[in-house]
C-alpha positions in Angstrom: 116.7 330.3 150.4 114.9 330.1 147.1 116.2 333.0 145.1 119.9 332.8 146.1 120.8 330.2 143.6 119.5 327.2 141.8 121.9 325.0 143.8 120.6 326.3 147.0 117.0 326.1 145.9 117.5 322.4 144.8 119.1 321.5 148.1 116.2 323.2 150.1 113.2 322.4 148.0 114.2 319.7 145.5 113.5 321.8 142.5 115.2 324.7 140.7 114.1 328.4 140.8 112.3 328.3 137.4 110.3 325.2 138.3 109.5 326.6 141.8 108.2 329.9 140.2 105.9 327.9 137.8 104.6 325.9 140.7 103.8 329.1 142.7 102.1 330.5 139.5 99.9 327.5 139.1 98.9 327.4 142.7 98.1 331.1 142.6 96.0 330.8 139.4 94.6 327.3 139.5 94.8 326.5 143.2 93.5 329.9 144.3 96.5 330.6 146.6 96.8 334.1 147.6 99.3 336.2 149.5 98.2 337.3 152.9 99.1 340.4 154.9 102.2 338.8 156.4 103.2 335.8 154.1 103.6 335.8 150.4 102.6 332.7 148.1 106.3 331.8 147.4 107.1 331.7 151.2 104.0 329.5 151.9 105.1 327.1 149.1 108.7 327.1 150.2 107.7 326.1 153.7 105.4 323.4 152.3 108.1 322.0 150.0 110.8 322.1 152.6 108.7 320.1 155.1 108.0 317.5 152.4 111.6 317.5 151.1 113.3 317.0 154.4 110.6 315.5 156.5 111.1 318.4 159.0 109.2 319.0 162.2 107.2 322.2 162.8 109.8 323.5 165.4 112.6 323.3 162.8 110.6 325.2 160.2 109.7 327.9 162.8 113.4 328.5 163.3 114.3 328.5 159.6 111.4 330.8 158.5 111.0 332.8 161.7 107.2 332.1 162.0 105.0 330.7 164.8 104.1 327.1 164.9 100.4 327.9 164.2 101.4 329.9 161.2 103.4 327.1 159.7 100.6 324.7 160.2 98.0 326.9 158.9 100.0 327.6 155.7 101.0 324.0 155.2 97.3 323.1 155.2 96.4 326.1 152.9 99.1 325.0 150.4 98.0 321.3 150.6 94.5 322.3 149.7 95.8 324.4 146.7 97.8 321.4 145.5 94.8 319.1 145.7 92.8 321.6 143.6 95.5 321.0 140.8 94.6 317.4 140.5 92.4 316.3 137.7 
């Protein structure tokens, strides 16, 4: 979804690939967001942005990212906390 093209990335996440990679890098360094055994930082951030950009429900994100609902919820909250660490 993210790395296919800028058009697809903008349609899905409301930002281009370069901006997305900068955001992921910022969340990794300043927000202390880390890859887990099963989910990479860029996938966590993509789920988070897709939910915000399209006001999607958990069940829709489960189907799109092939993850359980609890996983979606956990990583949404993890990315949200990392974004809040960027403020100030």
